[in-house]
Each structure stands twice: as C-alpha cells, then as structure tokens.
C-alpha positions in Angstrom: 5.9 9.2 7.3 7.1 10.9 4.2 10.6 10.1 5.3 9.8 6.4 5.3 8.3 6.7 1.8 11.3 8.6 0.5 13.6 5.9 1.9 11.3 3.2 0.5 11.6 4.8 -2.9 15.4 5.0 -2.5 15.6 1.3 -1.6 13.7 0.6 -4.8 16.2 2.6 -6.8 19.3 1.6 -5.0 18.8 -2.2 -4.5 16.0 -3.0 -6.9 13.4 -3.7 -4.2 10.3 -4.9 -6.0 7.4 -3.4 -4.0 3.9 -4.8 -4.7 2.0 -3.0 -1.9 2.8 -1.0 1.2 1.3 0.9 4.1 3.5 3.3 6.0 2.6 4.5 9.6 4.4 6.5 12.2 6.1 3.5 13.7 6.1 0.6 11.1 5.8 -0.3 7.5 3.8 -3.2 6.0 5.4 -4.3 2.7 4.4 -6.8 0.1 7.5 -7.4 -2.0 8.8 -9.8 -4.6 12.1 -11.2 -3.7 14.0 -11.8 -6.9 17.5 -11.3 -5.7 19.4 -12.4 -2.6 19.8 -9.8 0.2 17.6 -7.1 -1.4 15.0 -7.2 1.4 17.5 -7.1 4.3 19.5 -4.3 2.7 16.4 -2.3 1.9 14.9 -2.7 5.4 18.3 -1.7 6.9 18.4 1.4 4.7 14.8 2.4 5.5 14.9 1.6 9.2 18.3 3.0 9.8 17.8 6.3 8.0 14.3 6.9 9.4 15.5 6.2 12.9 18.6 8.5 12.5 16.5 11.3 11.1 13.9 11.0 13.8 16.5 11.0 16.5 18.2 14.1 15.1 14.8 15.9 14.8 13.9 15.0 18.4 17.4 15.5 19.8 17.4 12.0 21.2 19.4 8.7 21.1 18.5 5.1 21.1 16.4 2.7 19.1 13.6 4.0 17.0 12.0 0.7 16.0 10.6 -1.7 18.5 11.7 -4.9 16.8 13.5 -6.3 13.8 11.5 -6.9 10.7 9.5 -10.0 10.2 9.0 -11.6 6.8 6.3 -14.0 5.8 6.4 -15.9 2.5 3.1 -15.7 0.7 1.8 -18.1 -2.0 0.4 -16.6 -5.1 -3.3 -16.8 -5.9 -5.9 -16.3 -3.2 -3.3 -15.9 -0.4 -1.5 -13.2 -2.4 -4.7 -11.3 -3.0 -5.7 -11.5 0.7 -2.3 -10.3 1.7 -2.5 -7.4 -0.7 -5.9 -6.3 0.7 -4.8 -6.9 4.3 -2.1 -4.4 3.8 -4.5 -1.9 2.1 -6.9 -2.1 5.1 -4.3 -1.7 7.8 -5.3 1.8 8.8 -9.0 1.0 8.5 -8.3 -1.9 11.1 -6.5 0.6 13.3 -9.5 2.9 13.2 -7.6 5.8 11.7 -9.6 6.0 8.4 -12.9 4.5 7.1 -11.5 3.6 3.7 -7.9 3.0 2.5 -8.3 5.8 -0.1 -8.2 8.2 2.9 -4.7 7.1 3.9 -2.1 8.9 1.7 0.8 6.8 2.8 -0.1 3.5 1.2 -0.2 1.5 -1.9 -4.0 1.5 -2.3 -3.9 5.1 -3.6 -0.9 4.4 -5.9 -2.6 1.3 -7.3 -5.9 3.1 -7.9 -4.4 6.4 -9.1 -1.1 5.5 -10.8 1.6 8.2 -10.5 3.8 9.1 -13.4 6.9 9.8 -11.3 8.3 8.5 -8.1 6.3 5.3 -8.1 7.0 2.8 -5.5 4.8 -0.1 -6.7 6.1 -2.3 -9.5 2.9 -2.5 -11.5 4.2 -4.9 -14.1 5.2 -7.5 -11.5 1.9 -7.0 -9.6 -0.1 -7.6 -12.8 2.0 -10.7 -13.5 1.7 -12.2 -10.1 -2.1 -11.5 -10.0 -2.5 -13.0 -13.5 -4.2 -9.8 -14.7 -3.5 -8.7 -18.2 -4.2 -5.0 -18.2 -4.5 -1.9 -16.0 -8.3 -1.6 -16.3 -8.8 -5.1 -14.8 -6.3 -4.4 -12.1 -8.1 -1.3 -10.9 -11.5 -2.9 -11.0 -10.4 -6.2 -9.3 -8.4 -4.4 -6.7 -11.3 -2.1 -5.8 -13.7 -5.1 -5.6 -11.4 -7.1 -3.3 -11.1 -4.2 -0.9 -14.9 -3.4 -1.0 -15.8 -7.1 -0.5 -13.7 -7.2 2.8 -15.1 -3.9 4.0 -18.7 -5.1 3.3 -18.2 -8.5 4.9 -16.8 -7.0 8.1 -13.9 -9.5 8.0 -11.2 -7.0 8.3 -9.7 -8.3 11.5 -6.0 -8.5 12.5 -4.6 -11.9 11.5 -1.3 -13.2 12.8 -1.0 -15.2 9.6 0.3 -12.1 7.9 2.4 -10.7 10.8 3.8 -13.7 12.7 3.9 -16.7 10.4 6.8 -18.0 8.4 4.5 -18.7 5.4 0.9 -18.1 4.3 -0.5 -20.6 1.8 -1.6 -24.2 1.6 0.0 -26.8 3.8 2.5 -27.9 1.1 3.7 -24.4 0.5 4.2 -23.8 4.2 6.1 -27.0 4.7 8.3 -26.4 1.6 9.1 -22.9 2.8 9.9 -24.1 6.3 12.2 -26.7 4.9 14.0 -24.1 2.7 14.5 -21.9 5.7 15.8 -24.7 7.9 16.9 -23.4 11.3 15.6 -19.9 10.5 12.0 -21.2 10.3 10.6 -20.1 13.7 6.9 -19.4 14.0 
C-alpha cells in the first residue's frame, strides 16, 4: 500500500493532482480530488495504477492485470454532499471491518487531516479549507473529527452506491447539469 501512496504523491507532484482525501487499500484507492485542469485525473490514475500493477507483478513474478476494473469518477457538489463524501472515504476501512476508527488506518487521509505532516503531504489543505468554507486549521480539525464521530455514533456508515457508481452526487439540478456536460459519457 505504501507503493500506491508513493505514486499518489508522485501524481500530485508531476501532474498537479489536487487531492482532498484518500483511502488506499491493497486492491483499490478511494480519492476525493478537485479537478482544476483537463486530463489531470486520467493521467494521475494511469500513473498510479500502471506503476503499482507493474511493481506488484515484478515482486510476485506474474503477468496480467492487477486492477479489476478501470476507475470510476463521480462529480460531487460542494456543501453537505462534499462533507458526506469526505467522511465516506474516511470510514471506508471501518465499513470493511478492518479497523474500528479511521485513525487506526495509516493509509488514509483521516490521519493526514487530523495530524498534518510537514513533508510529503498528499492532501491539499488550502483547497480543502476553501471548498469546505472553513477559515482556519483549528476549525477544520474540529469539524472533521465531529463529522466522522457523528456517523460512527449514528451507525449510518453503510456502503452507498451514490459514491461508487453514480455519475454525480448532489441535488437534482447538479446531477442533471453534470450529466448534460458529460453527454454520451454519462452512464449510471
């Protein structure tokens, strides 16, 4: 998994991938990114997936596809939908039954948001603050922790295809506008 994190960091450096949250597992990556430039996401995913698969195949002396499917992207409206997506990604390994709390998973954005690193950061904190409408780090840490704890307390941490299969997550108008922009690519 550290290979995927290294390649995620490399995609950030090389292509300017703006990562807002992430969870890396042994066989997939959940990413919340801000798409400011054309082709940044596909190039980044190609780098991460290609290099990770190649390195795995060399280590295991095997050939063939490493990843099951191509990546799927879902447009997410800012505001409540954005916050729910952020937390959904944080709680991925809790949903999977691997950990009890996202702080126990060392390959995700929860830890980086709550305990900012000085070097080799993946999350673009400035853009995260901006999109959340939060003015300072103290409020980010407090709000983020509260959002996660609220979902854990409520027991509403269920898998939701809205985040993994949909074209867009937001109000009806946002979904329709996104679908219209994508045209023929809008499946799901």
